[in-house]
C-alpha positions in Angstrom: -28.2 -74.6 -80.4 -31.8 -75.1 -81.1 -32.8 -78.6 -82.2 -35.1 -78.6 -85.2 -38.8 -80.0 -84.0 -42.1 -80.4 -85.7 -43.8 -80.8 -82.2 -44.7 -78.1 -79.7 -41.6 -79.0 -77.4 -38.4 -77.5 -78.6 -34.8 -78.1 -77.1 -32.2 -75.5 -76.6 -29.0 -77.2 -75.8 -26.9 -75.2 -73.3 -24.0 -77.6 -72.5 -23.2 -77.9 -69.0 -25.8 -78.8 -66.3 -24.6 -75.5 -64.1 -25.1 -73.3 -67.0 -28.5 -74.9 -67.9 -29.8 -74.6 -64.4 -28.4 -70.8 -64.2 -30.2 -70.0 -67.5 -33.4 -71.7 -66.3 -33.3 -69.7 -63.0 -32.6 -66.5 -64.7 -35.5 -66.9 -67.1 -37.7 -67.9 -64.1 -36.9 -64.7 -62.6 -38.4 -63.0 -65.8 -41.6 -65.0 -65.6 -40.4 -67.5 -68.1 -41.2 -71.0 -66.8 -39.3 -74.0 -68.6 -37.3 -76.9 -67.7 -33.6 -77.8 -67.5 -33.1 -81.3 -68.8 -29.8 -82.9 -67.5 -28.1 -86.2 -67.4 -28.9 -89.0 -66.9 -31.8 -87.8 -69.2 -29.3 -86.4 -71.7 -25.8 -87.0 -72.5 -23.2 -85.3 -70.3 -22.5 -81.8 -71.7 -25.8 -81.6 -73.6 -28.0 -80.3 -71.0 -30.8 -78.4 -72.5 -33.8 -76.3 -71.8 -37.2 -77.8 -72.7 -39.5 -75.1 -74.3 -43.2 -75.8 -74.9 -45.1 -73.5 -77.3 -49.0 -73.8 -77.2 -51.6 -72.2 -79.1 -52.3 -69.9 -76.1 -48.9 -68.2 -76.7 -48.9 -65.0 -78.9 -46.4 -63.5 -81.0 -45.4 -61.2 -78.2 -44.7 -64.0 -76.0 -42.4 -65.8 -78.3 -40.4 -62.4 -78.9 -40.2 -61.9 -75.2 -38.8 -65.4 -74.8 -36.2 -64.8 -77.6 -35.1 -61.5 -76.2 -34.7 -63.0 -72.7 -32.7 -65.9 -74.0 -30.5 -63.7 -75.8 -30.1 -61.5 -72.6 -29.2 -64.3 -70.5 -27.0 -66.3 -72.8 -24.8 -63.5 -73.7 
């Protein structure tokens, strides 16, 4: 679940800590660096990925992220 945001930081709720860490690791292996945010920073079973989009990211970077997220989450 993508949480709506008007900032450059976006949260994608994964659920369990283990799954968030696993997704984070798989994305890093694909060259995507983001953070897994886990309890106690967030509520139990609401672990999430913190994605930061900057002006340096191009459309192809966002598409690559989306494709990789679809791959590792399915």
